[in-house]
C-alpha positions as CSV (number, residue, x, y, z in Angstrom):
1,M,133.3,106.1,95.8
2,R,130.4,103.6,96.2
3,I,129.9,101.4,94.3
4,R,126.1,100.1,93.1
5,S,124.5,96.7,91.4
6,G,121.4,97.0,91.7
7,G,121.1,99.2,95.3
8,H,120.3,96.8,97.1
9,D,122.8,97.4,100.5
10,F,120.8,97.1,104.0
11,E,122.5,99.9,105.1
12,G,122.8,102.5,102.2
13,S,126.7,101.8,101.9
14,S,126.6,101.4,97.6
15,Y,125.1,104.3,96.9
16,V,124.9,106.8,100.4
17,S,128.0,108.2,102.2
18,N,128.2,111.2,105.4
19,A,131.7,112.1,102.6
20,T,131.7,113.7,99.7
21,F,131.7,110.9,97.4
22,F,130.2,109.8,94.1
23,V,128.5,106.6,93.1
24,M,129.7,104.6,90.5
25,D,126.9,102.9,88.7
26,M,126.9,99.6,87.0
27,F,123.3,100.2,85.5
28,N,124.5,99.4,81.8
29,Y,126.5,96.8,82.6
30,R,123.9,94.7,82.1
31,Y,124.6,91.9,79.8
32,V,123.4,87.6,79.8
33,K,126.1,85.8,77.3
34,V,124.9,82.0,78.0
35,N,127.4,79.0,76.5
36,N,125.6,76.4,76.4
37,Q,127.6,74.5,75.2
38,E,130.0,75.0,78.2
39,R,126.7,75.3,81.0
40,T,128.0,78.7,81.9
41,A,127.5,82.9,81.1
42,W,128.7,86.0,82.1
43,V,127.2,88.2,83.2
44,G,127.4,91.5,84.2
45,A,127.9,93.5,87.6
46,G,124.8,95.7,86.8
47,A,122.5,92.5,85.2
48,T,119.9,91.3,87.7
49,I,119.6,88.5,89.0
50,G,116.0,88.1,87.8
51,E,117.8,89.1,84.0
52,T,120.1,86.6,84.7
53,Y,117.3,83.9,84.8
54,Y,115.3,85.0,83.0
55,A,118.0,84.8,80.1
56,I,119.3,81.8,80.7
57,N,116.4,79.5,80.5
58,K,115.2,81.3,76.7
59,T,118.4,80.0,75.8
60,N,117.8,76.6,77.1
61,S,114.6,75.9,80.1
62,S,116.5,73.4,81.7
63,L,119.9,74.9,83.2
64,A,120.2,78.0,86.1
65,F,122.2,79.6,88.1
66,A,122.4,79.1,91.4
67,A,121.6,82.2,93.6
68,G,118.0,84.1,95.0
69,Y,115.1,85.0,95.1
70,W,114.4,89.1,95.4
71,P,114.4,89.7,91.3
72,N,116.0,92.7,90.6
73,I,118.9,93.1,93.1
74,G,122.4,93.1,91.1
75,V,124.6,90.3,90.4
76,G,127.4,92.4,91.5
77,G,126.4,92.9,95.1
78,H,124.7,89.7,95.4
79,V,128.1,87.1,94.4
80,S,130.5,88.7,95.9
81,G,128.4,88.2,99.8
82,G,127.2,84.5,99.4
83,G,124.0,84.6,97.9
84,Y,121.5,82.0,98.3
85,G,118.9,80.5,97.0
86,P,115.9,77.2,95.6
87,L,119.2,75.5,95.0
88,I,121.5,75.9,97.7
89,R,120.8,72.1,99.0
90,K,121.8,71.3,95.3
91,H,124.0,73.1,94.1
92,G,125.4,75.5,96.8
93,L,125.5,79.5,97.1
94,A,125.8,81.7,93.7
95,A,129.6,82.7,94.6
96,D,130.2,79.1,94.9
97,N,129.0,78.9,91.0
98,V,131.0,81.6,90.1
99,I,135.0,80.2,87.9
100,D,136.2,83.2,87.0
101,A,135.9,87.1,86.9
102,R,136.6,90.5,85.3
103,I,137.8,93.7,88.2
104,V,138.6,96.9,88.4
105,D,141.4,97.4,90.9
106,A,143.1,100.8,92.3
107,K,145.5,101.1,89.9
108,G,142.7,100.7,87.5
109,R,144.0,98.0,85.7
110,V,141.5,95.4,84.6
111,L,142.1,91.8,85.7
112,T,141.0,88.0,85.5
113,R,140.8,85.5,87.6
114,A,144.5,84.6,85.5
115,S,145.7,87.9,86.5
116,M,144.0,88.9,89.8
117,G,145.7,85.4,91.9
118,E,143.6,83.0,93.1
119,D,143.6,85.3,97.1
120,V,142.0,88.1,95.4
121,F,139.5,85.9,92.7
122,W,138.7,84.0,96.7
123,A,138.2,86.8,98.3
124,I,135.6,88.6,96.1
125,R,133.3,85.9,96.2
126,G,131.5,86.5,99.5
127,G,133.9,88.5,100.9
128,T,132.1,91.5,99.6
129,G,133.9,92.9,95.6
130,A,133.6,96.9,97.5
131,S,136.1,95.6,99.7
132,F,138.6,95.3,96.9
133,C,137.9,96.5,93.4
134,V,135.1,97.3,91.0
135,I,133.7,94.1,89.9
136,L,132.8,94.3,86.4
137,A,131.7,91.2,84.7
138,C,130.8,87.0,86.4
139,K,131.9,83.7,84.5
140,V,128.7,82.2,86.3
141,K,128.6,77.7,86.2
142,L,125.2,77.0,85.2
143,V,122.9,73.8,87.0
144,A,120.3,71.1,85.5
145,I,117.2,71.4,86.5
146,T,114.0,70.5,86.1
147,P,112.3,72.3,84.0
148,R,108.4,72.4,85.9
149,V,109.0,72.1,89.6
150,S,106.5,70.4,92.4
151,A,105.4,73.2,94.5
152,F,103.2,74.2,98.5
153,R,103.0,76.8,101.2
154,L,101.0,75.8,103.7
155,N,100.2,78.4,106.7
156,K,99.3,78.2,110.0
157,T,98.9,79.9,112.8
158,L,99.4,78.9,117.1
159,E,95.7,78.1,116.5
160,T,97.1,75.2,114.5
161,N,100.2,73.8,115.9
162,A,102.7,76.1,113.5
163,T,105.0,75.9,117.4
164,N,105.1,72.9,117.6
165,L,105.7,72.2,113.7
166,V,108.0,74.8,113.3
167,H,110.1,73.1,116.3
168,K,109.7,70.0,113.9
169,W,110.4,71.5,110.4
170,Q,114.2,72.8,112.5
171,F,115.3,68.7,112.4
172,V,113.5,67.9,109.4
173,A,114.3,69.9,107.0
174,P,117.9,70.8,106.9
175,K,117.5,66.5,106.0
176,L,115.4,65.9,103.8
177,P,116.4,65.4,99.8
178,R,118.9,68.4,97.8
179,D,115.8,68.9,95.8
180,L,113.6,69.7,97.9
181,L,114.2,72.6,100.1
182,L,111.1,73.7,102.4
183,S,112.1,77.4,104.3
184,L,109.8,79.4,106.7
185,Q,108.0,82.4,106.2
186,I,106.7,84.0,109.9
187,T,104.7,86.8,110.9
188,S,102.2,88.5,112.8
189,I,97.8,88.1,111.9
190,N,95.1,88.7,112.3
191,S,93.3,84.8,113.0
192,A,90.3,84.2,111.6
193,Q,89.6,82.9,114.3
194,T,89.6,84.0,117.5
195,G,90.5,88.2,115.5
196,R,93.3,88.2,117.8
197,K,96.7,88.3,116.9
198,T,98.4,85.4,116.5
199,I,101.7,84.0,115.4
200,Q,101.3,82.9,110.9
201,A,104.2,80.1,110.1
202,S,104.1,78.9,106.1
203,F,106.2,77.0,104.9
204,V,106.9,76.9,101.5
205,A,108.6,73.8,99.2
206,V,110.1,73.9,96.4
207,F,110.8,70.3,94.7
208,Q,112.5,69.8,91.8
209,G,110.3,66.6,91.0
210,G,106.9,65.2,90.1
211,V,103.7,65.6,93.6
212,D,103.9,61.9,93.7
213,Q,106.9,61.9,94.6
214,L,107.0,65.4,97.3
215,L,103.9,63.8,99.3
216,S,106.1,60.4,99.8
217,I,108.7,62.3,101.1
218,M,107.1,64.6,103.6
219,Q,104.7,62.1,104.7
220,N,107.3,60.0,105.2
221,Q,109.9,63.1,106.6
222,F,106.6,65.2,108.5
223,P,103.2,63.3,108.7
224,E,102.7,65.7,111.1
225,L,102.4,69.2,108.8
226,G,98.9,67.2,107.2
227,L,100.1,68.0,103.0
228,T,97.3,67.1,100.7
229,R,98.0,66.6,96.5
230,R,95.5,70.3,96.6
231,D,97.9,71.5,98.5
232,C,100.7,71.5,95.7
233,I,101.0,73.2,92.7
234,R,103.4,72.6,89.5
235,L,105.5,75.5,88.0
236,N,107.1,76.6,85.5
237,W,111.1,77.0,86.9
238,L,111.1,80.6,86.5
239,D,107.8,81.1,88.3
240,N,109.2,79.7,91.8
241,Y,110.8,83.1,92.7
242,P,106.8,84.8,92.7
243,F,105.4,82.0,94.5
244,H,108.4,81.8,96.7
245,L,108.0,85.8,97.8
246,N,103.2,85.1,97.5
247,I,103.7,86.8,94.5
248,P,101.1,86.0,91.7
249,T,102.8,84.0,88.8
250,N,101.1,84.6,85.6
251,S,103.2,87.1,84.7
252,T,106.5,86.1,86.1
253,A,108.4,87.4,83.1
254,T,107.9,91.3,84.2
255,F,108.4,90.3,87.2
256,L,111.9,89.1,87.2
257,T,113.0,91.9,84.0
258,S,111.0,94.6,85.6
259,R,114.1,96.5,87.0
260,F,112.3,98.8,89.2
261,P,109.0,96.1,89.5
262,P,105.2,98.4,91.4
263,V,105.9,98.0,94.8
264,P,106.0,100.7,97.5
265,K,109.2,101.9,99.3
266,I,109.7,100.6,102.2
267,Y,112.4,101.2,105.4
268,L,113.7,98.4,106.1
269,K,116.6,97.6,109.3
270,G,117.5,93.9,108.7
271,K,119.4,91.3,111.0
272,S,120.6,87.5,110.7
273,N,122.0,84.5,112.1
274,F,122.8,81.4,111.7
275,A,121.3,78.1,113.9
276,Q,123.6,75.2,115.1
277,V,121.0,73.4,117.3
278,P,117.3,74.0,116.7
279,I,116.3,76.6,118.8
280,P,113.5,74.9,121.7
281,V,109.8,75.4,122.2
282,E,109.9,77.8,124.8
283,G,112.7,79.7,122.7
284,L,110.0,80.5,120.3
285,K,106.8,80.7,122.5
286,K,109.5,84.2,123.2
287,I,110.3,84.7,120.0
288,W,106.5,85.3,119.3
289,G,105.2,87.3,122.5
290,Q,107.8,90.0,121.0
291,L,106.7,89.3,117.1
292,L,103.6,89.6,118.1
293,K,104.1,93.3,119.7
294,I,104.4,95.5,117.3
295,D,103.0,95.6,113.4
296,N,101.6,98.1,110.3
297,P,103.8,96.5,108.9
298,P,104.6,93.1,111.0
299,G,108.0,92.3,111.9
300,K,109.2,89.5,108.8
301,F,111.0,86.3,109.3
302,E,112.6,83.7,106.8
303,W,114.4,80.6,107.9
304,T,116.3,78.6,105.0
305,P,117.8,74.8,106.0
306,F,121.0,74.3,105.1
307,G,122.3,70.3,104.5
308,G,122.4,68.6,101.5
309,I,125.5,69.9,100.0
310,M,126.2,72.8,102.2
311,D,127.6,70.3,104.4
312,E,130.2,69.1,101.9
313,F,132.2,72.7,101.3
314,P,134.7,72.9,103.6
315,S,134.8,76.3,105.6
316,T,137.4,77.7,103.8
317,A,136.0,77.6,100.7
318,I,134.9,80.8,100.5
319,P,134.9,84.2,102.6
320,F,131.5,82.5,103.9
321,P,132.9,80.3,106.5
322,Y,129.1,78.5,107.6
323,R,128.9,75.0,106.1
324,A,128.3,72.2,108.1
325,G,127.4,72.1,111.6
326,N,124.9,74.9,110.8
327,I,121.1,74.1,109.9
328,F,120.0,77.1,109.4
329,I,119.8,80.7,108.5
330,L,117.6,83.4,109.7
331,F,117.3,86.1,108.6
332,E,115.2,89.1,110.9
333,A,113.5,92.7,108.9
334,I,110.8,95.0,109.4
335,E,109.6,97.2,108.2
336,W,108.4,100.9,108.2
337,N,106.5,104.0,106.1
338,G,108.2,107.1,105.9
339,S,111.0,108.8,107.7
340,E,109.4,110.4,110.6
341,P,113.0,110.2,113.4
342,N,110.1,108.0,115.9
343,L,108.8,106.1,114.6
344,Q,112.3,104.7,112.6
345,R,113.9,104.9,116.2
346,Q,110.5,102.5,117.6
347,R,111.3,99.8,115.1
348,I,115.1,100.2,115.1
349,A,114.9,99.6,118.5
350,W,112.4,96.1,118.4
351,I,114.8,94.7,115.8
352,R,117.2,94.7,118.2
353,Q,115.6,94.3,121.2
354,R,114.7,90.8,118.9
355,Q,118.6,90.1,118.6
356,R,118.3,90.0,121.9
357,I,116.1,87.5,122.5
358,I,117.1,85.6,119.6
359,G,121.1,85.7,119.6
360,Q,120.1,83.3,122.9
361,Y,119.2,80.7,120.8
362,V,121.7,81.3,117.8
363,A,125.6,80.7,117.7
364,K,127.3,82.4,119.5
365,N,131.2,83.5,120.3
366,P,131.6,84.9,117.9
367,R,128.0,85.6,116.7
368,R,128.0,85.2,113.2
369,A,125.6,86.5,110.9
370,Y,125.4,87.2,107.0
371,V,127.6,89.8,105.1
372,D,124.8,90.1,102.3
373,Y,122.2,91.3,105.1
374,R,124.9,94.3,106.6
375,D,125.0,95.5,109.8
376,L,126.1,98.2,111.0
377,D,124.9,97.6,114.8
378,L,127.9,95.0,114.6
379,G,130.5,97.9,114.2
380,I,131.9,99.7,111.2
381,N,135.5,101.1,111.0
382,N,137.0,104.4,112.5
383,S,136.0,107.3,109.0
384,N,139.3,108.1,109.4
385,F,142.1,105.7,110.7
386,T,141.0,101.5,110.6
387,S,143.2,98.5,110.9
388,V,141.9,95.0,111.7
389,E,141.8,95.0,115.4
390,V,139.0,97.1,114.7
391,S,137.3,95.5,111.6
392,R,137.6,92.3,113.6
393,S,134.1,93.1,115.4
394,W,132.4,93.9,112.2
395,A,133.8,91.5,109.7
396,V,134.5,88.2,112.8
397,P,130.9,87.6,112.4
398,Y,130.0,87.7,108.8
399,F,134.1,85.6,107.6
400,N,135.0,83.7,110.8
401,Q,138.6,82.2,110.8
402,N,138.2,83.3,107.0
403,Y,138.6,87.7,107.5
404,E,142.8,86.4,108.3
405,R,143.4,85.5,104.2
406,L,140.6,88.3,102.9
407,V,142.9,90.8,105.0
408,R,146.4,89.2,103.2
409,A,144.4,89.7,99.9
410,K,143.3,93.4,100.5
411,T,146.5,93.9,101.4
412,H,147.7,92.5,97.9
413,V,145.4,94.4,96.2
414,D,144.4,97.5,97.6
415,P,146.9,98.2,100.4
416,F,146.0,101.7,100.3
417,N,142.2,101.9,101.1
418,Y,141.4,102.6,98.1
419,F,137.8,100.9,98.8
420,N,137.1,102.1,101.5
421,I,132.8,102.0,103.7
422,E,131.9,101.8,106.9
423,Q,132.5,97.6,106.9
424,T,136.0,97.5,104.6
425,I,137.9,94.6,104.8
426,P,141.3,96.1,106.2
427,P,144.8,96.5,104.7
428,Y,147.6,95.2,107.3
429,S,149.0,98.3,107.4
430,P,146.4,101.0,108.5
431,C,145.7,103.2,106.2
432,K,144.8,107.4,107.7
């Protein structure tokens, strides 16, 4: 059985299989019921995060759900892997803000937090729900936001000091005020100055405050960026989502609520890492060199700073373990058009080579990765036999020391491994 809420699993594990299978499609579980007084919402697992944001904002423009950016991701899958977005430094992950859930277990029982037990409730908030159950709905805590925000997008290239600015960003972004998220989006383009390929680093910010305060913060803490008033704009809260993705903000309602946005179908391979210390300038130059070797379309990075409240959560609060000591998460992706096998092999080989370069500068021993960016290169379970040790190769990068507690929760709720995909938490007793 494959369970699909939005169909955004990076390796297709929610909707394809090498064996005979069926899909449990949560498409129709897409309600959003907001309780203004409690500041909570019950959200069906098949609702997208864009639909969720829109419904909350229509009810109360001063409340929001702390989750990700891409609007047609399903809530069920997103929160069960963690989920991060513009509120991460002030309110944590989406999974940190789930306070109840309704699930169906392997015996067909509908359970809530009270009846599933705290170990299982802990496990499905960041440990991937598909390992344990079918998530029907989540009750989420809503957080206070400013209905209007300030934002900017500043593009820098190698010719305009991008390398040194990216290096400085690593020291600054995790220590900025919690109301300010300053992300990095990195790719290759043709230089307007030279006509040759160059690196473009886009510094993208959203701030719950006014432009004057934003300018003051940036001029005090990151003057090298050269931010000016004309670089800043004011947005409604919901507009910050398309703005972050460099999409026009003149049709935000459609952008958030369209289940199938009018964007090209692409193939993609993604990888993730966590940085615990800044990458040195020489390391950035090695990364740039490899990024310049491919185009049509180019490779992409997104680096999101941690710090703020992320430093205050214990590493065992939920299965997502990477809190204090991790300064930013790195997401890297390569895309391609069409299914031509040679092109696919070339692109996948390129991102694997890039991982070998980046791997010199990010957390390792163990390697760290983010389960919502599923990567089967880390390892998979044997098709007809799995065990705690076999799964350790991929589970420890995602969950680190929390893996053992996930195994205990799996053994409790699904001892015969009914819920089983390529990267499924196994029970203690090996299952055939």
